[in-house]
N, C-alpha and C positions, 0 to 999 in steps of 0.2 A: 427226384426226377420229375421235371415238369417245365412249364413255360416260365422263364425268369422275368419276362416282361410283366407278369401278373403278380410279382412278389414285391412287397415293400419292406422297409426295415422294422415295422411294428407288427404287421400281420402277414404271415406266410401263407399264401394260397396258390399252390401250383395249379396250372390250367388242367382241368380234368381230362381233356382230350389227349394231351401229351402223356399224362400219367397212365391213362387207360391203354394207350397204344403200347407203351413200354411194358405194362403189366401183362398184356396179352402176348408178349413175345416179339413185338415189332423190333426191328433192328435199331431204329433210332427215332428221335423226335426233334424237330427243328424249333428252337425257341422264338424264332422270328427276328432275332437281331444278329443272325449269322452264327451264333453259338449252338452247337448240336449236342444234345444229350443222348448217350447210349447207356446200356446197362453196365458198361465197364469203362466208360471214358467220357471226357468233356472235350469236344473238338472245337477249337477256337481259330477263326480266320486270322491270318497274319495282319490284315489291315485293320483289325479292331482297335479303336482308339483307347488311349489310356483310361479316360473317364468311364467308358463302357466296360472295360476290363475290370476296373476297380469296383464298379457297381455290381458286376456279376459275382465277384468274390464276396461282397457283403451279403448278397442275396442267397448264395449257396450256404454261407455260414448260418443265415437265418433259417434255412430249411433244415440243416443239421440240428440246430439248437431246438427248434420247435418240434422236431420229430421225437425228442426225448419226452416232451410233455404229451404228445399224441400217443406214443407207445405206453406211457405210464397210465394214461386215462383208459386206453384200450384194455390193458390188463385188469384194471380195477373193475371195469364194466363186466369183462368176461368172468372174473372170479365171483362176482355177485350174481350174475344172470345165468351163467352156465357152469355151475359148481362142479358137475361131474365130467365135463368134456372140454373145459378151457385149455387144459394142457395139450390135448390133441390138436387144437387150433394153433397153439404155439409151435408144435413140431411141424405142422403142415406149412406154416409160414417161414420155417427155417430160422426161428428166433432163439436167442439164448434166454432161458428162464431166469437165470441169475441176474443178467443185465436188465431184463424187464422188471424184476422185483426191485432193483435199485431205483429205476425210473418211477415205478408205482409208489414206492415209499415216499419219495419227494412229492409226487403229484398228490398223494393222499393228504399230506401235511399242509399243502398250499391249495386252497380252493381256487378255481379259475379267477375269481375277482381279486384274489390276493397276489397273483403272479405279476411280476413287474416286466412289462414289455421291453423296457430299456435295459434290463439286465438279462444275463444269460441263465440257462437252466443250471449251470454249474455254480453261479452266484447263489442261487437258492439252495443248492445241495450243500454248500459250505456252511450254511446256518441252520439247516433243517433240524439238528439235534438240540438246538437251544430253545429256551422258553419263548413263547410267541412274542411277548413284548420286547424281548432282547433282540430277537432276529429281525423284527420289524424296524427297530431303531437302526440296526446295522445296515439293513437294505436301504433305508432312507439315506443314510450317509453314503453308501456305495453309489446311489443314484446321483446325489447332489455333488459328490466329489469325484465322480467318474472313476471309481476304483476298479482295478483289474481283479480277477478272481484271486490272484496271488496276494494282492494287497488286502482283500477281504479276509482271506485265510489267515494272514498274519494277525489281524485284529481279533479274529475268533480264537486263535491259539493263545493270544495274550490274555484274553478273558478266562479261558479254561485253565491257564497256568496260575492265575492269581484270583482264585475265588474269594469271596468275602469271608473274613474270619468269623466262625460261628460264635453265637452268644454262649455265655457260661452255662454249663449243664445245670438243670434244675433237679432237685431231688437226689443229689449225689449221696451215695451211701445208704439210701433207703432201699430195703428189699422190695423188688418189684417196681422200682421207680424207672422212669424213662430218662435217657441220657442223650445228649447230642455229641456225636463223634467229633474228634478233632479234625482239623483240615487234612485232607489227603490229596496230594498232587498227582495227577495222571496226565498222560499226553492226550492231545485232542482226538486222535484216532481211536483210542480206547473208549473215551467218553461217547464218541459217536456210535461205536459198535454196541455199547451197553444200552444207550438210549433206544437204538433201533430194536434190539432184542426185547426190551420192555414194551415198546410200542407194538411189536408183532405179537407179543404174548397177551396184549390187552390190559396191561397193568400200568399204574403210574410208576415213574422212574424210581422213587424212593422205596416203594413197596417191593419192586422187583429186585433192587439191590439187597435189601434185607433178606428176602427169600433166597437169593443166590448165596449169600454169606451163610445162611443157616444150612443150606444143602452142603456147601463146602466143608463147614465145621463138622457136620454129621459124618461125612465120608472120612475126613481126617481122623476123627476120634474113634470111629469104628475100626479103621486100619491100625491105629495106634494101640488099640486094645488086643490086637491079634498079631503077635510076633514083631512088633516094631512099627516105625513110621512108614508112610507110603513109599519113600525112597528105597527102604529096605526091600519092600515087596517087589518093586520094579527091578531091583538088582537080582533078586532070586528068580524072578520070571525070566530075565534075560539069560541067566546062567543055565536055567533049566531048559530054555527054548533053543 
């Protein structure tokens, strides 16, 4: 919500007076070009030219896209500066914590200097789980070839579905030796979720995967040693419940 005359395609800067009026409960704010912003509507005069109408659309999209970066940075600051009370501010602002976490995760992975003004927030979100050198290369291509987020997503999924074949394991057969696992194919959404969990846990991805597998194996073996596999326990619990 703000003055669309003060917004360009690279840097979104709503006029402070309009934003303040709306935040204080004013009924509306005039953008200066005949388009009026309210808390629940965009009122457009019938005589607005096509060029002006198109420009308003681009500027509104810029505001929406930039707000994801703004909210992500806002949460990062609050979690670091106001550890005990930031959630109160989120509730007071009427914001969704889960949505903010998603924004903050992307914002934390891309320092402001690494964010591409010519690409959307969603472009960055599509590659956030990839190693830095890979995502930078993909974003370069997205900029140069004007990829949509869908086109970028297809490239990312293609890379996730065809990981490089691992080298032959060393020390095979030796007690206590280390081994490289064979290729495991997973869908892009799974990989993204796992990388995000590792990032929030503060571990590198490979260490987190190994720890998760260790925990899963321990749970399974513990269940197997007591009256059968986990599936049997679930069935018994269902019948008893």
